[in-house]
N, C-alpha and C positions, 0 to 999 in steps of 0.2 A: 362534918359540913353538910349543909342543906342540898337538895338537889334544886334544880332549874326547873321552870314550867316552861313550855313554849307551847303559844297559843297559836295554831297553825291555820290560816286560811287556805283553802283547799280549792276554792273556786266553784264555777256554777256548775260543772258536771263531766264536762271533755277533759278526759286527764291530762290532755296536752297544755290545758290552760291553768295546770299547777305551776308555780314559779319554780324557778332554778333554786331559790333559797329553801323554799320549802321542801324540795327533794332532798337537797343537801341534808338538813336538819332531820328529815326523817330516817334518811339512810344510817343516822348517828346515834339513834334512840333505840333502847331496848324495850321499852313500854309505852304504849299510846293509850289514850282515852278517848272515847266519843258518845255523843249523845244518840239516841235513837229512840225509835218509837216499839211498843212492845210486840214482839214478833218478827220484827224487818231488821235489816242487816245495819242500817245506819248509813245516810246518804255520804256523808263526808267520808265514811269507814270503806264505803265501796269506792268512791274516787280515789284514795288512797291506796289501793290494792295491788297496782302495778307498781308501786315504788314500795312496797313490804316485800322483801325477797327471804325473810328469815320468820320462823315460827316463833312470836314471842308473846309473852303475857300481854292483855288487855283489860284495860278497865271499862264496861260497857255500863253506860248511864240511861236506863230506860225510863223516859218520862212516865210518871204515875197517870196521866191523863192528858189530853188533846184537845178533842171539840166536845167532850163528853158533856160538859157543863159551861155555860157562858163565862169567857174570860174574865168579865169584869166582876163577878161575885167575890165574896169574901170567901168562902169555900175554895175557889180555885187558885186565888191568890197565897191562901194560907197552905195547899197542897204543893203551889211550886216553891215556896219559901224552905218548905221543910225538904223537898226534893234537892233543891241546891246546896242546902246546909249538908244533907247527906253526900253529895257529889263532892263539896269542898272538904268535908271530912276524911274521905277515902283517898283523895289527892295528898292530903295534910300528911297521912300515915307514912306514904310511899316518899315524898319528897323530905321529910324529918329524916329517913333512911338514907339519905343523901342518893336517892333515883332521880335522875333525870326522866322527865315525861313529856310527852307531845300531846297535846289536848286538841284535837281536829275538829274542824267546824266547815261547813259549806258556805260558800261565796266569802266575804270579809266577815272576820270575828264580831267587829264591832259595829255591825249596822243588824240590828234587829237579833242580834247572836245571842244564843245561851251562853256563851262564854263572857259575856258581860258580867253576869250574874257571879262568875267563879274569880272574875278579875276582882270584883267589889269585895268579896272575901278574902283573898289571898295575898293582894298585891303590898300590902304593908308588912309582911312576915315572910315574904319570898322573893326570889329574883325571878322576875316573869318576862319573857321576850315575845311581842306580837308580831306575827309575820303575816303580813296583808294578804288579802286575797283578791282575784278578778270577781267583782260581783255580778250577780244575775242579770242584774238590769243593763250593764255594760256588754257583758257576753251578748243580750239578747239583740240591743240595738245595732250592735256590730253584725251578727247573723242577719239582720233585716235591711242592711245598708240603710238606717234611718238616722239622719243627723239629728239630735235630741234638742240641742240648742244652738243659736248662734248669736253673733255679734252682741248686744247687751242684754240677750234673754237669760231671765233666771230658770232653775229647775226646781221644781216640787216633789218630795217624795211623801206620798201618802199612805197611810195604813187604813184597808179596807174595812177593819173593825170599827173605824169611827161611826157615830151616830149619823144618821142621814142629815140632819139640820147642820153639823160640823162639817159634813163632806162638802155640802153646797157653798157654803161660806169659803172653803178654801179652794174649791175648784174654780168659783168666780173672781178669786185673786191670784190665779196662777196662770203662767204661760205655758212652757214646756212640764210634763207631768209624767212621773211614775207611780202608779198603785200597786203595793204589795198585799201581801196575805189576805188572797183573794177568797178560797176555800168556798165556805158557806155564805159569804155576803156577795157573791156574783150578781144576784138578783137587784141588790140594794144598789150596787155599783151601776148597774146599767140604767137604773130610774134617775140616779144622782147625774148621771151622764147625759140623760135626755133633758133632762130639766135646765141642764146648763148649756145645751146644744153642742156638745161636745161628743156624742155618740158615734158620729159618723168618721171622727179623727182618730176613734180608739183602736188600737191594734192590740191583739189579746195573743199572748205568747205562753204555752204551758212545756216545763221540762226543755227549756231553752239550752243548746249546746248539748242535750243529752241524745242518745240514740232515738228516744220517742217524741222529738221535738214536735211541735205543732203550734202554727201560729196562722191567724186570720183575723178580719175585722171582727171586733166585737160585736157589731149589730148582727153578725151571723150565727153567733152562738145562742143555743136554745136552751141549755143547760140551765139548772138552778144552783149548781156545784160546780166548783173548778177544784183541779187538784192542787195539793200543797204548793208544788212548785210551779206556780204559773202567776204571770203579772200582767198589768197593762200600760201600754206605753203611748202618750200624747204629745207629740212633735210641737216644738214650738211653730207658731205661724211664720212663714216667710214673708217679710213685707218687703 
C-alpha cells in the first residue's frame, strides 16, 4: 500500500498557534519534509521543533534560488519547476514504499505556499490530507487588535510583486487590504500607497507572532527592503 501525505500548516511562527490536529499528526509520523533556503533551518521546521520529540529522518528541500533573479523571467520559472519536480520525485519514492510523510508549511499551505506545487503533482496518485494553518495575516491583525473588515466590507490580498500600474488599479478598487511578499518591493509599495492616499493608513509588520516581531506605521519605515516574513495591513474604513 502507498503511504499518505499530510500537508501540514504550521502557523505564522508562534508555536502555540499550531493547531491540535497538526500536533497530533506530527506525533504520529516518522518522516517529515520541509522547504528551506540554502544554509537555513527552514521556518516551518523551526516552528515544529517543540513537537518533534524523536530523532527521525527528514527530507530537506532547499530552494535553488530565492531573489537572485527576477521571479517573472523564464529562467526563474524553469528552475522552480525543476525543483518542484525533484521534490515530488523524492516524496514519491517514500510514499511508494508505504511511508507516511508530513510536509511542513508555514502559515496555511494553500496561501502562496510551495505545497501547492506538490499537491498539483501528487494528488492524482496518492492520498493527501491538508491540515490548514493560522495565516500570518490573521496572526498579525490579532496581535495589533486591528479589526480588518466590518459590516459589508471586502478584503483584498495583494502580492507586492505586481507591477506598479496593476498595484494602483487594485488599490483603488479595494477597501481592507493585506499586502504580502514585500521583500525588495517595499519602495514600490510605498510609492503605490502614496499615489492612492493610503500610506498613512498602512501598518507594517515583520516577523508577526515571532520573537523578533516588529510593527509600526509604514510611513515611518525608511528601508528599501523588508524581511521575507513581513506584510502590510490596511483596515477597512469605519463608516
